[in-house]
C-alpha positions in Angstrom: 21.4 -15.9 47.9 20.4 -19.4 46.9 16.9 -18.1 45.7 18.6 -15.4 43.6 20.9 -18.0 42.0 17.9 -20.2 41.2 16.1 -17.3 39.6 19.1 -16.5 37.5 19.4 -20.1 36.4 15.7 -20.2 35.4 16.1 -17.0 33.3 19.1 -18.6 31.6 17.1 -21.8 31.0 14.2 -19.8 29.5 16.6 -18.2 27.1 17.6 -21.6 25.9 14.0 -22.7 25.1 12.7 -21.3 21.8 9.4 -19.3 22.0 7.6 -21.9 19.9 8.6 -24.8 22.2 7.9 -22.9 25.4 4.4 -22.0 24.1 3.8 -25.5 22.9 4.8 -26.9 26.3 2.6 -24.4 28.1 -0.4 -25.2 25.9 0.1 -29.0 26.2 0.3 -28.7 30.0 -3.1 -26.9 30.1 -4.6 -29.5 27.8 -3.3 -32.2 30.1 -4.0 -30.6 33.5 -7.1 -28.5 32.8 -8.9 -30.4 30.0 -8.6 -27.3 27.9 -8.9 -27.5 24.1 -5.8 -27.1 22.1 -7.5 -25.3 19.2 -8.8 -22.5 21.5 -5.4 -22.1 23.2 -3.6 -22.1 19.8 -6.0 -19.5 18.4 -5.8 -17.1 21.3 -2.4 -17.9 22.9 0.0 -17.6 20.1 -0.6 -14.1 18.9 2.7 -12.9 20.4 4.7 -15.3 18.3 6.4 -14.7 14.9 4.8 -16.4 12.0 7.5 -19.2 11.9 7.3 -19.7 15.6 3.6 -19.9 15.5 3.7 -22.5 12.8 6.1 -24.6 14.8 4.0 -24.3 17.9 1.0 -25.5 16.0 2.9 -28.4 14.6 4.3 -29.5 18.0 1.0 -29.2 19.9 -1.2 -31.0 17.3 1.5 -33.5 16.5 2.2 -34.5 20.1 -1.6 -34.8 20.8 -2.1 -36.9 17.6 0.8 -39.3 18.3 0.4 -39.4 22.1 0.0 -43.1 22.5 2.8 -43.9 20.1 5.1 -41.5 21.9 4.2 -42.9 25.2 5.2 -46.4 23.9 8.6 -44.9 23.0 8.9 -43.4 26.5 8.2 -46.8 28.1 10.7 -48.5 25.8 13.6 -46.1 26.3 13.0 -45.4 30.0 11.6 -48.7 31.4 8.9 -46.7 33.2 5.2 -46.2 32.7 4.6 -42.8 30.9 1.5 -42.2 32.9 3.4 -42.5 36.2 5.8 -39.7 35.3 5.3 -36.1 36.5 3.3 -34.2 33.9 6.1 -31.8 32.9 8.5 -34.7 32.5 6.1 -36.6 30.4 5.3 -33.6 28.1 9.0 -32.7 27.7 9.7 -36.3 26.6 6.8 -36.3 24.2 7.9 -33.1 22.7 11.5 -34.3 22.4 10.5 -37.6 20.9 8.1 -36.1 18.4 10.8 -33.8 17.1 13.3 -36.7 16.9 11.0 -39.0 15.1 8.6 -36.8 13.1 10.4 -33.5 12.4 13.6 -34.4 10.5 14.4 -30.7 10.1 15.0 -30.3 13.8 18.6 -31.2 14.9 18.7 -34.0 17.5 20.8 -31.8 19.8 18.1 -29.1 19.9 15.3 -31.5 20.5 17.2 -33.1 23.4 18.6 -29.9 25.0 15.4 -27.9 24.9 13.4 -30.7 26.4 15.9 -30.9 29.3 15.6 -27.1 29.7 11.8 -27.4 29.8 12.1 -29.7 32.8 14.5 -27.3 34.4 12.0 -24.4 34.0 9.4 -26.6 35.6 11.7 -26.8 38.7 12.2 -30.6 38.4 16.0 -30.5 38.2 16.2 -34.0 39.5 14.6 -35.2 36.3 17.0 -33.4 33.9 19.4 -36.4 33.7 16.5 -38.8 33.2 15.1 -36.8 30.3 18.5 -36.3 28.8 19.3 -40.1 29.0 15.9 -41.2 27.5 16.1 -38.8 24.6 19.8 -39.6 23.8 19.0 -43.3 23.8 16.0 -42.6 21.5 18.3 -40.6 19.2 20.7 -43.6 18.9 17.9 -46.2 18.4 16.1 -44.2 15.8 14.7 -47.2 13.9 12.9 -48.7 16.8 9.2 -49.3 16.0 7.0 -49.5 19.1 4.3 -51.4 17.2 6.6 -54.1 15.8 6.6 -56.3 18.9 2.8 -57.0 19.0 1.0 -59.6 16.9 -2.5 -58.6 18.1 -4.0 -56.8 15.1 -6.1 -54.3 17.2 -3.1 -53.4 19.4 -0.9 -53.0 16.3 -3.3 -50.6 14.7 -3.8 -48.8 18.0 -0.1 -48.2 18.5 0.8 -47.5 14.8 -2.0 -44.9 14.4 -2.0 -43.7 18.0 -5.7 -44.3 18.8 -7.2 -45.9 21.9 -7.7 -49.6 21.3 -11.4 -49.6 22.2 -12.0 -47.1 19.4 -10.0 -49.2 16.9 -11.9 -52.3 17.8 -15.3 -50.7 17.2 -14.2 -49.1 14.0 -12.8 -52.3 12.6 -16.1 -54.0 13.5 -18.1 -51.2 11.8 -15.9 -50.5 8.7 -13.6 -53.4 8.3 -9.9 -53.4 9.0 -8.7 -51.7 5.9 -11.1 -48.8 6.0 -10.7 -48.4 9.8 -7.0 -48.1 9.3 -7.5 -45.5 6.5 -9.8 -43.5 8.9 -7.2 -43.6 11.7 -4.4 -42.6 9.4 -6.5 -39.7 8.1 -7.0 -38.5 11.7 -3.3 -38.0 12.0 -2.9 -35.7 9.0 -3.4 -32.0 9.5 -6.7 -30.8 8.0 -6.7 -28.6 5.0 -8.0 -25.1 5.1 -11.5 -24.4 3.8 -13.6 -21.3 3.9 -16.7 -19.5 2.7 -16.8 -16.0 1.4 -18.8 -13.5 3.4 -21.0 -12.2 0.7 -22.6 -9.7 3.1 -19.9 -7.3 2.2 -17.2 -9.1 0.2 -17.0 -9.7 -3.5 -16.3 -13.4 -4.1 -14.4 -13.0 -7.3 -12.2 -10.3 -5.9 -11.4 -12.4 -2.8 -10.4 -15.4 -5.0 -8.4 -13.3 -7.3 -6.4 -11.7 -4.4 -5.7 -15.1 -2.9 -4.5 -16.5 -6.3 -2.3 -13.4 -6.8 -0.7 -14.1 -3.4 0.3 -17.5 -4.6 -2.6 -19.6 -3.2 -4.1 -22.6 -4.8 -7.9 -22.2 -4.5 -10.4 -24.9 -5.6 -14.1 -25.1 -5.4 -15.5 -27.7 -2.9 -17.0 -30.9 -4.1 -19.0 -31.1 -0.9 -20.8 -27.8 -0.3 -21.9 -25.1 -2.7 -19.8 -21.9 -2.5 -17.2 -23.5 -0.2 -13.5 -23.3 -1.1 -10.3 -25.2 -0.3 -7.1 -23.2 -0.2 -3.4 -24.0 0.1 -0.8 -21.3 0.6 -1.1 -17.5 1.3 -1.6 -18.3 5.0 -0.8 -14.7 6.0 -3.5 -13.3 3.7 -6.0 -16.0 4.8 -5.4 -14.9 8.3 -6.0 -11.2 7.5 -9.1 -11.9 5.4 -10.5 -14.0 8.3 -9.8 -11.3 10.9 -11.5 -8.7 8.7 -14.6 -10.9 8.2 -14.2 -11.2 4.4 -14.0 -15.0 4.7 -15.1 -17.4 7.4 -12.9 -20.5 8.0 -15.2 -23.5 8.2 -15.0 -27.1 7.3 -16.8 -28.0 4.1 -19.0 -30.6 5.7 -20.0 -28.1 8.4 -20.9 -25.7 5.6 -23.2 -28.3 4.0 -25.5 -28.2 7.1 -26.8 -24.6 6.4 -27.6 -25.6 2.8 -29.6 -28.6 4.1 -31.5 -26.3 6.5 -32.5 -24.3 3.4 -34.0 -21.2 5.1 -35.3 -18.4 2.9 -36.1 -14.8 3.4 -38.9 -14.3 5.9 -38.7 -17.8 7.4 -38.3 -18.5 11.1 -35.3 -20.5 12.1 -34.2 -21.9 15.5 -30.6 -23.0 16.0 -30.6 -24.9 19.3 -26.9 -25.6 19.7 -25.5 -22.6 18.0 -22.0 -22.0 19.3 -19.6 -21.0 17.9 -21.9 -19.5 15.4 -20.7 -21.0 12.1 -24.1 -22.4 11.1 -26.3 -19.6 12.4 -24.3 -17.0 10.4 -24.2 -19.2 7.4 -28.0 -19.6 7.4 -28.3 -15.9 7.7 -25.9 -15.3 4.8 -27.8 -17.8 2.5 -31.1 -16.0 3.2 -29.5 -12.6 2.4 -29.9 -11.7 6.1 -33.6 -11.9 5.7 -34.5 -15.0 7.8 -35.7 -14.6 11.4 -33.0 -16.6 13.2 -32.9 -17.4 17.0 -29.6 -18.8 18.1 -29.4 -20.7 21.4 -26.7 -22.4 23.6 -26.5 -23.8 27.0 -23.5 -21.7 28.0 -23.5 -17.9 28.1 -19.8 -17.6 27.3 -20.2 -19.8 24.3 -23.2 -17.7 23.1 -20.9 -14.7 23.3 -18.7 -16.3 20.6 -21.9 -16.6 18.4 -22.5 -12.9 18.8 -18.8 -12.1 18.0 -19.1 -14.2 14.8 -22.3 -12.3 14.0 -20.7 -8.9 14.4 -17.6 -9.9 12.5 -19.6 -11.1 9.5 -22.3 -8.4 9.8 -24.9 -11.2 10.0 -28.4 -10.6 11.3 -30.0 -12.6 14.2 -33.4 -12.0 15.7 -32.1 -13.1 19.1 -29.7 -15.1 21.1 -30.9 -17.1 24.1 -29.2 -19.1 26.8 -31.1 -22.3 27.4 -30.8 -26.0 28.0 -32.3 -27.7 25.0 -32.7 -31.0 26.9 -35.5 -29.2 28.8 -38.9 -28.0 27.3 -38.3 -25.0 25.1 -39.7 -21.5 25.8 -41.3 -21.1 22.4 -44.9 -21.5 21.2 -45.9 -24.9 19.7 -45.2 -25.1 15.9 -43.7 -21.6 15.8 -40.6 -22.2 13.5 -40.3 -23.1 9.9 -36.8 -24.7 10.3 -35.1 -26.1 13.4 -31.4 -27.1 13.5 -30.1 -29.5 16.1 -26.3 -29.6 15.6 -26.1 -31.9 18.6 -23.4 -32.2 21.2 -21.6 -35.4 20.4 -18.3 -37.3 20.9 -16.8 -35.4 17.9 -15.0 -38.4 16.5 -15.4 -36.9 13.0 -13.1 -34.0 14.0 -10.1 -35.9 15.4 -7.8 -34.3 12.7 -8.3 -30.8 14.2 -9.2 -31.9 17.8 -6.9 -34.8 18.5 -7.2 -34.6 22.3 -10.8 -35.8 22.0 -9.6 -39.4 21.3 -8.0 -39.5 24.8 -11.0 -38.0 26.6 -14.1 -39.9 25.3 -15.1 -43.1 27.0 -17.4 -46.0 26.0 -20.0 -44.7 28.4 -20.3 -41.5 26.3 -21.9 -43.6 23.5 -24.9 -44.3 25.8 -25.1 -41.0 27.7 -24.8 -38.7 24.7 -27.5 -40.4 22.5 -30.0 -40.0 25.3 -29.3 -36.3 25.5 -29.5 -36.1 21.7 -32.9 -37.8 21.6 -34.2 -35.4 24.3 -33.1 -32.4 22.3 -34.6 -33.7 19.1 -37.9 -34.4 20.8 -38.0 -30.8 22.2 -37.1 -29.4 18.9 -39.9 -31.2 17.1 -42.6 -29.6 19.2 -41.8 -26.1 18.0 -41.7 -27.0 14.3 -44.7 -26.1 12.1 -46.4 -28.6 9.9 -44.5 -28.8 6.6 -41.4 -27.5 8.4 -37.9 -29.0 8.2 -36.0 -30.4 11.2 -32.3 -31.0 10.6 -30.2 -33.2 12.8 -26.4 -33.1 12.5 -23.3 -34.3 14.4 -19.6 -34.3 13.8 -19.5 -37.9 15.0 -19.0 -41.1 13.0 -20.6 -43.3 15.6 -23.9 -45.1 14.6 -25.2 -44.8 18.2 -25.2 -41.0 17.8 -26.3 -40.8 14.2 -28.5 -43.4 12.5 -29.8 -44.9 15.8 -30.9 -41.5 17.1 -32.6 -40.7 13.8 -34.3 -44.0 13.6 -35.5 -43.8 17.2 -36.9 -40.3 16.5 -39.0 -41.6 13.6 -40.3 -44.5 15.6 -41.5 -42.2 18.3 -42.8 -39.3 16.2 -45.2 -40.7 13.6 -46.0 -37.2 12.3 -42.5 -36.8 11.0 -40.9 -38.4 7.9 -37.4 -38.4 6.5 -36.7 -36.4 3.4 -33.8 -36.8 0.9 -32.1 -33.5 0.5 -30.2 -32.0 -2.4 -26.5 -33.0 -1.8 -23.7 -34.5 -3.9 -24.7 -38.1 -4.7 -21.5 -39.6 -3.3 -22.4 -38.3 0.1 -26.0 -39.7 0.3 -26.6 -42.9 2.2 -29.4 -45.4 1.4 -31.5 -44.0 4.2 -31.4 -40.5 2.8 -28.8 -39.2 5.3 -25.5 -37.5 4.4 -22.1 -38.8 5.6 -18.7 -37.3 5.0 -15.4 -38.9 5.9 -11.8 -37.5 6.4 -10.2 -40.4 4.5 -12.7 -40.3 1.6 -13.8 -36.7 1.3 -10.9 -34.8 2.9 -13.4 -33.1 5.3 -14.5 -33.6 8.8 -16.7 -36.6 9.5 -20.3 -35.4 9.6 -23.7 -37.0 9.7 -26.8 -34.9 8.5 -30.4 -36.1 8.5 -33.5 -34.1 7.6 -37.0 -34.6 8.8 -40.3 -33.0 7.7 -43.4 -32.6 9.8 -46.5 -33.8 7.9 
């Protein structure tokens, strides 16, 4: 009888939690407990939601992940407990409630509090219901409290105010200066805009743009990559066009990479770290599907996403191979005209769209990853013909993964030289590399460097 009563109470609790909040809570729990990526879960785990619920779910998940440190400071203020010592469902329910109370003025305080309490109930932690209720009600009363106001340490203040780990704040202040580092951190907490390229394999560019504008969208040409577009509005039509393969959603800086590769019809191209397929398919498109492209990735399941992107865009690949690029490659010496190494990296240039990364990376990554990047570049260089182009790119803003790797490669490979590529002047660095920044360019932070074999 007691089990039946508990089941009935859980069903009643579920009815009191909106679909958007329940989905957000479930996704955040998987991000926290399984190290899953929110962007993947949001893309494939919200199809059942109405458009307005889906939008709220996106806002809650990304917002809570961006402001996690700041929210935890609020939890500790209003509860007197360490946020990290709370049960995961309790911590997530509090973060969700506090985010709504502080960042979403359109959400009534009563709804934010009650639904967070109900989320704890659904997690079968009834003993924590009163605790969550008390913390959120106090937060609702003391709405002006600023968790960063009590610190005089400049690094700690920026860390709390912008919700970034202190060690990252310190290194960015050292590299960029305090004002620019703060601008960068603040940009990381703003949702990224939508950018895309038109799949000219079977879509007419002018027709796509006209239909978007007729649907009320604001569409502007990119100042970063040729044939890239920024769009605001008409989200439903954008979603349809993307599903149909008429457009491909891709950050402008990411789109610039294929232009730097510069493959033409008949040339042989090797993409060593190809997943999810954005650059392989773009290279194919720019060559009118006439380049000989081999796409590789270390994980078979990730290579499947490349093939899915190829099918959706009707792009042409010569082959797709599972391999570890840190090991010698199974290709003849000097057999490719172009090689792309879009290297695995910390991803600090993508914190706007992947906010959980900031909580996962560690200082040790900045020694471990560059070693892996150098090995991949060295292996890539052996299969590039004389006069061929080797392109190295990351979505990191860290010097250890970018300029230092490129410089070390040139020191160790005297038969290679850097080349300055055709790109907007404001993106070119003195060493010939390309850099983009979220706070300056409104794109992801990318580093692109091109080498040529003599």
